[in-house]
N, C-alpha and C positions, 0 to 999 in steps of 0.2 A: 551598503547590501550586501547581504547574504545571499548566496547561491548554492545550490544543490546541484551537484555533477552526478549523474548517473553513469557508471563505465561500465560498458560490457566487457567482459572478461575474456569470455567467448559465447560464441554461437551455438555449442555443441551441448548438450544435457544428458545426463543419465537416466530420465524417465520420460516414458511415454504415457501423460495424464491423459484421460479421455477427452477431457476438454480443450486440451491444448497440442499435442500430439507431438511433442518433444522437441529435438534439435531442429534449429534454423538452418534453411538451405545454405550451404558455406558461401554461395554465390550472392546471398543477399546478406547475410551477416557472416563475414570469415571466422573459423574457428580458432584463429588466433590473433592476437594483437599485431597489426603492421605499421603502428605510427612511432614513432620516438616520444618516451615521455617527457623530454624538454619542450614538445610543443605544448604541454598543458599549463605550464609556467605560465604561458601569457593570459592565463584564463584564471587560473586557481588563484587565490588570496587566503591568508590566514584568517580561520574562522568559518570558512565555507564549509559544506558539507560534503563528503564524498561516498557516494553507494557503491556497491558492487554486483553487477546484474548480469542475466545471460538469457538463454543456455542456463547451464548451472556454475555461477562464478567459481564457486571451489575447486573445478576442474582446471582452474588457472590460479591456483593458490601462489606460485610465485611472482605473479603480476599483482597482485593485493599486496604483497609484501613488499614488493618495489615501490609501489605508489604510496604506500603508508610510510614508507620510509624517507620518500621524498617530501612528502607534505604531512610532517608531524603534525603541524600547528593547525590541523583541520580536524573535523568531527568525522568519523568512518564508522559504517554502516553495511552490513551484506545482507542481501535477501537471497534465501537459498530455500532448496526443495529438504533440506535437514539432515541428508544421507551420508554427507562427506565431512559433517563438524569434526571429526576426529582429526582432521587434517589442519585444523587453524592450532597454531604452536601456541605456546602459554603467552610469550612475549607478545603476539599478536593479539591475541585475546585481551591483553591488558590495552591494549590501545583502541578496542573498539566501541563505540558508542551504544549502539543499538545492532542486534541480529534478528531478523525478521524470518520466522520458519512457517514453511507449508503446510497445513493440517487442515484438516475440513470438518473434524468433529471428532467424533469415538472412532474405534478402530475399524469397526463395520464400516462405516461410510466413506473413510480416510483411502481405506485400503480396495473398497470397490472402484473408486474414482483414481487412485494414486497409482494402486500395484500390491498386491499381496508383500506381507509383511513391512509395509512404509513406515504404518502407525508407532510399531514397535520400535523400530529401528531410530524414528525421529524424537519419539519422544524419552529414549533412553540416551539418546545424543544430547538433548537440550539438559538432562538432569548430569549428564557427565562435566556440561559446561558450568553448572551452577556446583557441581563437586569440586571443580578446578577454581574456584573463587571469583567468577564472573559475578559482577554485580551491576552489570549495563542493562538496559531495556531490552528484553525478550518478547518480541509480539509475535504472534499466532496469526497468519495470514489464511484464512478462509478462502475458498471458491464455494459457493453457495449455487446449487442447481435445485430441481424439483424433486429431489429425495432429500433434502435439507430439511432441518427442522430449527429455525434459528436461535429459538429458545433453549432445546436441549442441547443443541452443538454448542452453542457459546458458553453456556453454564458449564457442559463438562471440560471445555478446554481452560475455563477460568478457576475452576477445581481442580486441577491434576497438580498446580503448585509452582513449577518454574516458570509460568508465563505472567510478565505484568500485564500486558494489555492481548487485546484480541481485536483484529478487522476483518472485513469480511468486503468480497466482491461478487455482486450478482453475477454469474455468467450466463445468466439468460441466452444473450446476443453472441455468444461465442460456440454455442450449442445449434444444431439442426435444430430449427423451428419445432419439428414433428414431434423431436423426442419428448418437449415439454408437454404435450397434451394440452390438459387442462390449464394454462397457464395463468388464466386470471382467478380462476378457482384456488390456486396456489396461493397466490399474492393476496385474494380475501379471507380465505379459511385457514392458512397456514403462516403466510410471512407477516401480515398486519397484526395478529393477536400475539405472534410469538414478540414481535416488537414490544407490545404493550405490556407484556409481561417482564420483557429485560428491564423495562423502564421500573415497574415498580420492584424489582430487586434493586435496582440500581440504587434508587431512590431510599429504598428501605435500608440498605446499607450504608447509606449517606448518613440517615440518622443514629447509626451507631459507631460512626466517626469512620468509616472505613470505605476509599473510595476504591472500587473494583475497575478495572480495567477496560471498559467498552469503548474503545477508541471512537466510533462513530458518535456517540451520545457526547463524549467530551470535545470532538472536534466541531459539531454542530456549535454546540454551546459556545465554544469560541468565538466562530465566527457570527453568531447572532450579537455577542459581547464589542468583538473587536474588527470584524470584517476580514478580509484575506483576499489572495489572489483568485483569478478565474482562469482555469478550473482550480478547485480546491487544493491539486495536487501540485498546483503549482507550474506544470508543464507549459512551456513557451513564456512564462512571465518569472519565474524565479527558481525554475529548476530546467537543465537540460540535458541532454542524452549524448554520450560520446560513444558512435559505433567501434569495433575492431579495427575497422578501416580510416578511422578519423573522421568519418562525417558526423556532423553536430547536428542533432534533431531537437524538436521541442518535447517530443513524447516518447516514452521508451519503447511502445508496441508499435509504433507507426514505422517499420523501417524502409518501407518502399513507397510511402504516400507523399505526394508533391508538396502537399500543404503543410506539411511536418517540417519541411527542409530550413534549417538553418544557415549552414557554410561548413565548410571543412577547416580542422585544425591547422593553424597556420595563416588562414586568410581571414578570421574575424576577430574581433577585440573585444574584451571586457565590457568597454563601452556599450557596444551595440547590443550585448547580452543584459545588460541591465536598463538599456531603453525601451525593450521588448514588450508589448503590451496585446494580448487577445484580444479580438472581435469576435463575438460571436452571432448567430443566425436564429431565426426563429425556430421555435416558439419560446426560446431561451431568453431574446432580447425584450422582448415584452412581459417576461413574468414578474411578478412582484416578489418571488422568491430568490432571482438570480444573484442578488447579495450574498446568500447564505449557501445556496444551492452552488452557485458558480457554473451551472451547466452540467456538473457532475464529472464527468468523463470527454477531455477534448478528442478522444478517437470516437468514440461512438457518438458523439454530437456531430461530427462529420461524416463519418463513413454509413451510420443507420444501416446495418448489417440485416436488420428484420423490417426496415422500412418504417411505415407510420406506426403500426402494432408494439414495434420496439421502442419507440420514442413514447407512444404512451405509457407502455407497461414501467419503462424506467422512471417517468415521470409520476407515476402514480406510486412507487415505492419510494421515491425520493421527498416528494410531498408529504406523505405520511411520516417518515421518520422525523421530518424538520417538524411540522404540526406536532409531532410528541414532545418534543423537547420545548418548542414554545410553549405548548398547554400547561408544561410541568415547570415553567420557569420558577413562578411563586415555591412550590413546592420543593425543587430542589434548593431554591434561596435559604429557604425555612429550615431544609436539614441540615445544610452546613453550617448556619447559625446554631443552631440545636447541638451540634457534635463539636463545634469550635474550631471548624474548616473556613479557609478562604475561597472565597469564589475562585480566586487565582489557582488555586492548589487544584481545582477541578479540570481547569482547560489544559486541554493536550493536544496537540503534541507542542512543546517549549520551541522548536523550530522543526522545518520541514525535515520529517525524517522518513518519508516517503509511505507514510500509511495512507490507508483508503479511510478520509473521512467522511466521504459521500460513497456508501455501499454500491 
């Protein structure tokens, strides 16, 4: 069994995005790693995936270098806000399989939510990586808000050139509910029609033999055909997070929730991790789409920060995108056949690389 280990390099961040708030309280997530790397050797095996997370993981590039040097036979991934990409030395770049970079769309919306000048710095940094010869997977990580237009923003990022894939996370439950105002109007008049336009774009490009990297479409297609863990990110089943103080938790954002507790480095075994499975509650447990949706997100399933309305809104968005892929399954298969593609070519990700399959 392959496991994805998400390693916090620091709880500190060099941005204060409007939907996030910036650095973790160092009491909750220390800003430096406090455990000995030898403790990871009891859990990590060759062929596993190691993803570096934060805070901003590149603020502790030395830790990343040390882990890559020690676990060279694993796949290595960085999730970053993209401002410090120039800190990655060439030798390390050559060892990375994927880099996930945060951008919300064009310059206007990215800078509005992440800070002035962020868009240009991130796009410039990604282009420099390509110029250095990086051929791995570069994924744009979008946070979608009430100001987002999903078609416009995804199409913009895919059209820039350096990105292989785009995924997105609906930020509705992370923001003050009052900011969203007409939440249901946005879902019905903006988000759902935007997804439908994206599907038309995706299928039309498939007919031309081009697979554009819309990660949720590809990931949902994969789950329809092959199944997968619950939740789709694998948290608590085939993905585990190690905080800077050595705590092991199931979900990378549940840094203080009791339900996410797994154990401490040095006290848990590989066998224990491989044997873990998640049980979800209602309304997901009784839903016919559970094998595909996978309850979407373990954190939002248990925390329900917007109460029942939040559950209903997320469910409406999840159900629509799943039904959209299912409804177009024959068209997708036909387009692949016409262009000489195998269905397996369309499925993504090939391993758990921390993308958001269910937005």
